[in-house]
C-alpha positions as CSV (number, residue, x, y, z in Angstrom):
1,X,79.5,140.6,64.9
2,X,77.3,140.1,68.3
3,X,78.2,135.9,68.2
4,X,81.8,136.9,67.8
5,X,81.7,139.0,70.4
6,X,80.4,136.0,72.8
7,X,82.5,133.9,71.8
8,X,85.4,135.9,72.6
9,X,84.2,137.0,76.0
10,X,83.3,133.3,76.6
11,X,87.1,132.4,75.4
12,X,88.6,134.9,77.6
13,X,86.2,134.2,81.1
14,X,86.9,130.3,80.5
15,X,88.3,128.4,83.9
16,X,92.2,127.7,83.9
17,X,92.4,123.7,84.9
18,X,95.9,124.8,85.9
19,X,94.4,127.3,88.5
20,X,91.8,125.1,89.6
21,X,94.5,122.8,90.3
22,X,96.3,125.6,92.1
23,X,93.8,126.7,94.3
24,X,92.2,122.9,95.2
25,X,95.5,122.4,96.4
26,X,95.3,126.0,98.5
27,X,91.6,124.9,99.8
28,X,90.9,121.0,99.5
29,X,87.1,120.0,98.9
30,X,86.3,118.3,102.3
31,X,85.4,114.5,102.2
32,X,82.4,114.0,102.9
33,X,81.4,110.9,105.3
34,X,78.6,108.8,105.7
35,X,76.3,110.8,103.2
36,X,75.1,107.2,102.4
37,X,74.5,106.0,105.6
38,X,72.9,109.2,106.4
39,X,70.4,108.5,103.7
40,X,69.9,104.7,104.6
41,X,69.3,105.2,107.7
42,X,65.7,107.1,107.7
43,X,64.6,105.3,104.9
44,X,65.4,101.8,107.4
45,X,63.3,103.4,110.4
46,X,60.4,104.5,108.2
47,X,60.1,101.6,106.3
48,X,60.6,99.7,109.8
49,X,57.8,101.4,111.3
50,X,55.5,101.2,108.1
51,X,56.0,97.6,108.5
52,X,55.1,97.4,112.1
53,X,51.7,99.2,111.1
54,X,50.4,97.7,108.9
55,X,51.6,94.3,110.8
56,X,50.2,94.9,114.2
57,X,48.2,98.3,113.6
58,X,48.7,101.2,116.4
59,X,50.8,98.5,118.9
60,X,52.9,97.6,115.7
61,X,53.5,101.3,115.6
62,X,54.5,102.0,118.4
63,X,56.7,99.2,118.8
64,X,58.1,99.6,115.4
65,X,59.0,103.7,116.8
66,X,60.5,102.6,120.2
67,X,63.1,100.1,118.5
68,X,64.2,102.6,116.2
69,X,64.6,105.2,118.4
70,X,66.6,102.5,120.6
71,X,68.5,101.1,117.1
72,X,69.3,105.1,116.3
73,X,70.0,106.0,119.9
74,X,72.8,103.0,119.9
75,X,74.1,103.7,116.6
76,X,75.0,107.5,117.3
77,X,76.1,106.7,121.0
78,X,78.3,104.1,119.1
79,X,79.5,106.7,116.9
80,X,80.6,109.5,118.8
81,X,82.1,106.6,121.2
82,X,84.8,105.8,118.7
83,X,84.9,109.7,117.2
84,X,86.3,110.5,120.8
85,X,88.6,107.6,121.1
86,X,90.0,108.4,117.6
87,X,90.3,112.8,118.8
88,X,91.8,111.6,121.5
89,X,94.6,109.4,119.9
90,X,95.1,112.1,117.5
91,X,96.2,114.3,120.1
92,X,98.3,112.3,121.3
93,X,100.1,112.3,118.5
94,X,100.0,115.8,118.1
95,X,101.5,116.9,121.7
96,X,103.9,114.2,121.6
97,X,105.8,116.0,118.1
98,X,105.1,119.4,119.4
99,X,106.7,118.9,123.0
100,X,109.2,117.2,121.0
101,X,109.4,120.6,119.0
102,X,109.5,122.1,122.3
103,X,112.2,120.7,123.8
104,X,114.2,120.7,120.7
105,X,114.6,124.4,121.9
106,X,111.6,125.8,118.8
107,X,109.3,128.7,119.0
108,X,105.8,127.6,120.1
109,X,104.2,128.9,116.9
110,X,106.8,127.0,115.6
111,X,106.5,123.4,117.0
112,X,102.8,124.3,116.5
113,X,102.6,124.2,112.8
114,X,105.4,121.3,112.7
115,X,102.5,119.2,114.7
116,X,100.0,120.0,112.4
117,X,101.8,119.1,109.5
118,X,102.1,115.6,110.8
119,X,98.9,115.4,112.5
120,X,95.8,113.8,111.4
121,X,93.2,116.1,109.9
122,X,91.2,115.9,112.8
123,X,93.6,118.0,115.4
124,X,95.5,119.7,112.1
125,X,93.3,122.3,111.5
126,X,93.4,123.1,116.1
127,X,97.2,122.8,115.7
128,X,97.3,125.4,112.8
129,X,95.2,128.1,114.6
130,X,97.2,127.5,117.4
131,X,100.3,128.3,115.9
132,X,99.2,131.5,114.3
133,X,97.6,132.3,117.5
134,X,101.2,131.9,118.8
135,X,102.6,134.0,116.1
136,X,100.5,136.7,116.5
137,X,100.7,137.5,120.1
138,X,97.2,136.2,120.8
139,X,96.4,133.5,123.6
140,X,97.1,130.1,122.7
141,X,95.2,128.7,125.9
142,X,91.9,130.4,124.5
143,X,92.4,128.6,120.9
144,X,92.9,124.7,122.9
145,X,90.0,125.9,125.3
146,X,87.7,126.8,122.2
147,X,88.0,124.1,120.2
148,X,87.2,121.6,123.1
149,X,83.7,119.7,123.2
150,X,81.6,122.0,125.5
151,X,80.0,120.2,128.6
152,X,76.2,118.8,128.7
153,X,75.3,121.4,131.0
154,X,75.8,124.3,128.7
155,X,78.5,126.1,126.6
156,X,81.2,125.8,128.9
157,X,84.4,123.3,127.8
158,X,84.1,120.0,129.3
159,X,86.6,119.3,132.4
160,X,87.7,115.9,131.3
161,X,87.9,116.6,127.6
162,X,91.7,117.0,126.3
163,X,91.6,120.1,124.8
164,X,90.5,121.8,127.6
165,X,93.2,119.5,130.0
166,X,96.0,121.1,127.3
167,X,94.7,124.1,127.3
168,X,94.8,124.8,131.2
169,X,98.1,123.5,131.0
170,X,99.2,125.9,128.4
171,X,97.8,128.6,130.8
172,X,99.2,127.2,134.0
173,X,103.0,127.2,132.4
174,X,102.1,131.2,130.8
175,X,100.7,132.0,134.0
176,X,104.1,131.0,136.6
177,X,106.8,131.0,133.7
178,X,107.0,127.0,133.6
179,X,108.5,125.4,131.1
180,X,105.8,125.0,128.5
181,X,107.1,121.3,127.2
182,X,106.6,120.2,130.7
183,X,103.1,120.8,131.1
184,X,102.0,119.6,128.0
185,X,103.8,116.3,128.1
186,X,102.1,115.6,131.4
187,X,98.9,115.7,129.5
188,X,99.8,114.0,127.0
189,X,101.4,110.9,128.6
190,X,98.3,110.9,130.7
191,X,95.6,111.0,127.7
192,X,98.0,108.2,126.2
193,X,97.3,106.2,129.5
194,X,93.7,106.8,129.0
195,X,93.6,105.7,125.4
196,X,95.3,103.0,126.2
197,X,92.9,102.0,128.7
198,X,89.8,102.9,126.8
199,X,90.6,100.4,123.8
200,X,91.5,97.6,126.3
201,X,88.5,97.9,127.9
202,X,86.2,98.2,124.5
203,X,88.0,95.1,123.4
204,X,87.1,93.5,127.0
205,X,84.1,93.7,126.7
206,X,83.0,91.9,123.2
207,X,82.0,89.0,125.0
208,X,79.2,90.9,127.6
209,X,78.5,92.7,124.6
210,X,78.0,89.2,121.9
211,X,75.9,88.2,125.2
212,X,73.9,91.0,125.6
213,X,73.4,91.1,121.8
214,X,72.1,87.9,122.2
215,X,70.2,88.1,124.7
216,X,68.1,91.1,123.0
217,X,67.3,88.9,119.8
218,X,65.9,86.2,121.1
219,X,62.3,87.4,121.8
220,X,62.2,87.9,117.9
221,X,63.7,84.5,117.4
222,X,61.1,83.0,120.1
223,X,58.5,84.9,117.9
224,X,59.4,83.8,114.8
225,X,59.8,80.1,116.1
226,X,56.2,80.0,117.2
227,X,55.1,81.6,114.2
228,X,57.0,78.7,111.6
229,X,55.6,76.0,114.1
230,X,51.9,77.5,113.8
231,X,51.7,78.9,117.3
232,X,50.6,82.1,115.5
233,X,51.9,84.1,118.0
234,X,51.7,87.1,115.9
235,X,48.3,87.1,115.3
236,X,47.7,87.2,119.1
237,X,49.6,90.7,119.1
238,X,48.1,92.3,116.6
239,X,45.1,91.9,117.5
240,X,43.0,92.5,120.2
241,X,44.1,94.9,123.4
242,X,45.2,92.7,125.4
243,X,47.6,91.2,123.2
244,X,48.9,95.4,121.9
245,X,49.6,96.2,125.6
246,X,51.6,92.7,125.8
247,X,53.7,93.6,122.5
248,X,54.2,97.3,123.2
249,X,54.8,96.2,127.1
250,X,57.5,93.4,126.0
251,X,59.1,95.8,123.6
252,X,59.1,98.5,125.8
253,X,60.9,96.3,128.7
254,X,63.5,94.7,126.0
255,X,64.2,98.2,125.2
256,X,65.1,98.8,129.1
257,X,67.4,96.0,129.4
258,X,69.2,97.1,126.3
259,X,69.7,100.2,127.3
260,X,70.9,99.6,130.7
261,X,73.2,97.1,128.9
262,X,74.8,100.1,127.0
263,X,74.8,102.0,129.6
264,X,76.9,99.6,132.4
265,X,79.3,98.5,129.1
266,X,79.8,102.2,127.7
267,X,80.3,104.1,131.0
268,X,83.9,102.7,131.9
269,X,85.0,102.8,128.0
270,X,85.2,107.4,128.1
271,X,88.2,108.9,128.4
């Protein structure tokens, strides 16, 4: 009797496949990007540090740790710059759709919802929040300002963030009764020029970046050639206070040169 009751309860509570599909359509599962690289990178860093320690002792530990920190800093910086440019380009497309809807006579809520439906997922969520706020009579400019990236000094939105500029343009139009499409289109044109300039400069800096990478790899190539030719530079760097001091000092100068080069090239690309 008890087993029959449990079986009937299990059948009644069995999940419906169709209901699961409807729920997934309403609330899609977020796609996790980069999970494989997130697990591989710490393993590579740890392996490199352990290898450097095994080869050159304390000096190898310091040198490999500095090189690992440099690699992580460069990887994170390049990723942040690419995400920033992609986000700005997606915002340009969304603002273009929003301005077109507004000039066609649509309500700001309907215009923002239409732009969100055809925009990149990076900014579609922000525009859906914008549409809901405008429909409920809230402050859409505050939504854009809240979605802007904070400045380095604190939680205040950075003045050069494109979403912050769009929020200030929206607030300016509401304050002075200006047609909303005009200031938003001005922000869109300015941001479009910035994205085009950033991509053009990034393409033109491919040559200097390659040259800097070759120059940074030359000391490693020199060590390999010296080791192959029988000069045994690793034995000199791995033993004795002088050798380990030269190893740490050389790696420190190498890291300083790479950081300086990256700062020079990346500062002109950011939008």
